[in-house]
N, C-alpha and C positions, 0 to 999 in steps of 0.2 A: 559304379555299376549302373548299367542302363536299365530302364524299365522296358518290358516287352511291349511290342506292338502287335496288332492282329496278324501281320504277315510272317511272324516269327515261327520257328520250329522249336518245340519244347522236347528235349530228350530226357526222359526220366530214367535214372540209373538206380536200380534196387539191389544189385548184387555186389559182393565184395570183390577185391582184386584177385583172389585166388579161388580155385575150386571149379570155376566154370569160365567160359569165354564171354559171357553175357556183358560184363562191364567193358571189356576191350572192344566188343562189337558195337556197343552203344557209343563209345568214344570215337570209334572209327566213323560211324554214321554221322556223328556231329561234325567231325573234321571235313568229311566229304561235302556235306551240306554247306558248311561255311565256305569251302573252296569254290562252290558254285554260287556264292553270293547271298545265301540265306543268313539271316540274323538268327543265331542259335542261343538258346538258354539251356543250361543244364540244371536238372533238379536231382540232387542226391538224397535218396530216401532209404530208410532201413539200413541194411548192411552196406549199402552203397556209400554211406558217409565214410567208411573206413578207407575208401580209395584215396581220400584226401589227406591221410595221415602222413606226417613228415617221416623220413627215414625208412621207407618201406624196404623190406628185404625180399629176396626170392621166396616163393612159396614152395609147397610140396612139389616134387618132381622138377625143381628149378623153374617154376613158372615165374615170369618176370612181373614185377609190380607195374603200376600204371604211372609212376612219377614222371617218366620221360614224356609220355603222351600228354599228361596234364600240364607240363611245362611248356608245351607247344600251343596251348589254347590261345594265348595272347597273340601269337603270330597269325592265327586264323581269325582274330577279332572276336573270339568267344570270351566275353567279359562278364556275362550274367551267370553267376554260379549261386544257385539256391540250395539251401540245406535244411532238411527237416530237423527242427530244433529238438523234438522229442527223441529222435534217433541218436543225436549226440549225447543227450542225457542218459539214454538206455545203455550206451557203450562207455559212459563215464568220461566223455570227452568235452573239450571246450574249443572255442574258435582258435585259441592259441596253439592247439595241437595240430591244426590243419596247415597245409603247405601253401594255400592260396587264400586270398581274401574272398569271403562269401557273405551272402545275406541269409540270415536265419529266418525261417518261416514257421509260424504256428500251424496247427492242423487246419484251422479255418482259412488261413492264407493259402495253404497248399491246395485246398479244394477249389479255389478260384483260378488256379494256374492253367489247367487245360482249356478253359473257356477264353483265356486271354491270348491264346496262340491258335494260329490257323491249322497247324499240323502238330501232332503229338506222337512220339515213338516211345515205347517202354521196353527197357532191357533189364 
């Protein structure tokens, strides 16, 4: 995983894969930015960490999971996946439960992320 540079876009994802469209909208924004040459970092916080779970099923009302979109990240050169360590613990999860390699961040490390990026979007 690469370290962010000041010209990067940080997309903060705080919502789970089901119930709202916020997560899908955030991932779409990240893919569009990457398609236009931006270096994109994703930060999964709170319920957003559940988007990375292996074996997602359709949600209520047959809402699709985000697995297919997450599998496309590498094609768009989105390699920096950051995860709030405390959120994993809150949901009883470990890195082994996640479908992609991530870098775990403490609360202190998370607080420095917005300043390390030129643009920040929160979903």
